[in-house]
PLY file of the C-alpha trace (Angstrom):
ply
format ascii 1.0
element vertex 149
property float x
property float y
property float z
element edge 148
property int vertex1
property int vertex2
end_header
87.88 65.09 25.49
84.65 65.08 23.22
81.15 64.01 24.96
80.85 62.19 21.33
83.81 59.75 21.85
81.64 58.21 25.35
79.35 56.67 22.63
79.91 53.54 20.56
78.72 52.60 17.34
78.57 48.73 16.10
77.42 47.78 12.33
74.82 44.89 12.47
72.93 44.19 9.23
72.87 47.40 7.83
71.67 48.75 11.12
74.31 51.28 13.72
73.81 50.76 16.84
74.68 53.30 19.08
75.34 52.50 23.08
77.45 54.51 25.88
81.05 53.48 26.53
81.54 51.92 30.03
83.78 54.96 30.62
80.96 57.50 30.10
80.90 60.27 33.48
77.78 59.29 35.39
76.44 62.89 34.40
76.08 61.63 31.17
74.71 57.80 31.83
72.27 59.67 33.87
71.32 61.99 31.33
70.98 59.18 28.54
68.51 57.63 31.24
66.61 60.27 31.71
66.46 61.22 27.71
64.45 57.46 27.27
61.69 58.69 29.52
61.75 55.45 31.87
61.30 52.95 28.89
63.75 50.63 27.63
66.85 51.23 25.94
65.98 52.44 22.47
68.72 52.66 19.64
67.07 55.94 18.27
67.16 57.63 21.35
71.04 56.31 21.96
71.26 58.15 18.02
69.65 61.58 19.46
71.90 61.71 22.43
74.81 61.30 20.07
73.69 63.96 17.70
73.32 66.04 20.88
76.49 65.40 21.72
78.35 65.87 18.77
76.44 69.72 18.64
77.87 70.35 21.97
81.56 69.45 21.14
81.13 71.31 17.91
79.78 74.21 20.23
76.72 74.37 17.94
74.59 75.26 20.63
75.96 79.08 21.74
73.50 80.52 19.53
70.28 79.54 21.92
67.90 79.00 18.96
70.34 76.34 17.15
68.45 74.29 19.02
64.93 74.13 17.34
67.46 74.13 13.50
69.28 71.23 15.45
65.67 69.05 15.76
64.33 70.04 12.14
67.42 68.94 11.02
66.71 65.29 12.65
63.61 64.75 11.64
62.86 62.20 9.27
61.34 63.60 5.51
60.59 60.49 4.14
57.25 58.65 4.74
58.17 55.47 4.78
60.71 56.72 7.59
58.11 58.87 9.95
55.78 55.90 10.06
58.22 52.83 10.88
59.67 55.42 13.80
55.96 56.06 14.87
55.66 52.02 14.93
58.49 51.22 16.59
58.25 54.51 19.08
54.10 54.75 19.75
54.03 52.70 22.75
56.94 54.22 24.91
55.97 57.44 26.87
58.64 59.73 24.94
56.07 59.48 22.06
53.34 60.18 24.72
55.33 63.04 25.89
55.76 64.45 22.28
52.49 63.83 21.04
51.32 65.69 23.72
53.76 68.90 23.49
52.73 68.74 19.43
49.07 68.51 19.51
48.40 71.93 19.23
50.09 71.87 15.99
48.28 68.98 14.64
46.73 69.37 10.89
44.91 67.10 8.89
48.54 65.34 7.18
49.19 62.51 9.80
52.91 61.97 7.98
53.21 66.05 9.07
51.82 65.07 12.80
53.52 62.15 13.02
56.86 64.59 12.00
55.60 66.95 14.81
55.66 64.70 17.20
59.11 63.23 16.15
60.11 66.81 16.40
59.14 67.63 20.02
61.09 63.82 20.85
63.97 65.63 19.99
63.54 68.62 21.50
62.95 66.90 24.59
66.54 64.75 23.97
68.50 67.60 23.09
67.45 69.67 26.26
67.68 66.87 28.78
71.44 66.50 26.93
72.35 69.41 27.18
71.50 70.46 30.49
72.90 68.26 32.04
76.25 69.19 30.16
75.56 72.77 31.50
75.22 71.80 34.75
78.49 69.30 34.97
79.79 72.38 33.29
79.21 74.64 35.99
79.92 72.17 39.14
83.41 71.41 37.19
83.84 75.58 36.89
82.99 75.80 40.69
85.12 73.18 41.71
88.05 75.00 40.03
87.22 78.07 41.61
87.08 76.21 44.93
90.55 74.90 44.44
91.85 77.78 43.53
91.17 79.48 46.77
0 1
1 2
2 3
3 4
4 5
5 6
6 7
7 8
8 9
9 10
10 11
11 12
12 13
13 14
14 15
15 16
16 17
17 18
18 19
19 20
20 21
21 22
22 23
23 24
24 25
25 26
26 27
27 28
28 29
29 30
30 31
31 32
32 33
33 34
34 35
35 36
36 37
37 38
38 39
39 40
40 41
41 42
42 43
43 44
44 45
45 46
46 47
47 48
48 49
49 50
50 51
51 52
52 53
53 54
54 55
55 56
56 57
57 58
58 59
59 60
60 61
61 62
62 63
63 64
64 65
65 66
66 67
67 68
68 69
69 70
70 71
71 72
72 73
73 74
74 75
75 76
76 77
77 78
78 79
79 80
80 81
81 82
82 83
83 84
84 85
85 86
86 87
87 88
88 89
89 90
90 91
91 92
92 93
93 94
94 95
95 96
96 97
97 98
98 99
99 100
100 101
101 102
102 103
103 104
104 105
105 106
106 107
107 108
108 109
109 110
110 111
111 112
112 113
113 114
114 115
115 116
116 117
117 118
118 119
119 120
120 121
121 122
122 123
123 124
124 125
125 126
126 127
127 128
128 129
129 130
130 131
131 132
132 133
133 134
134 135
135 136
136 137
137 138
138 139
139 140
140 141
141 142
142 143
143 144
144 145
145 146
146 147
147 148
């Protein structure tokens, strides 16, 4: 079964709301929770988790460098969206973590700095989902070996 199928989307007021279905495996639920870094559920984070799962479904992460391309492809390009994202996320722990990761790359352009923060937030989310997936896959393979013995 595809990981992305455990996410549900509904449209409300010209916005797409993402959430996990009730039948999502526990490891995926835990990974999505971890990706939130102890902050309240956030639609943008759920959306990024969904896109990470789509990439896993497509086997895109077989190339280890793809994670950086994936993050780069999901950073907002339009100034209004970048600043709206910053306003929505700036009080959360994920934003604080990503800002700390990005601070060595800051320059005088505020919009580019926010995009760097967003890039690092996406990297964290994707890496969290990917690590959980790999760990679960390893456990499943080990269980199969034990069952064969």
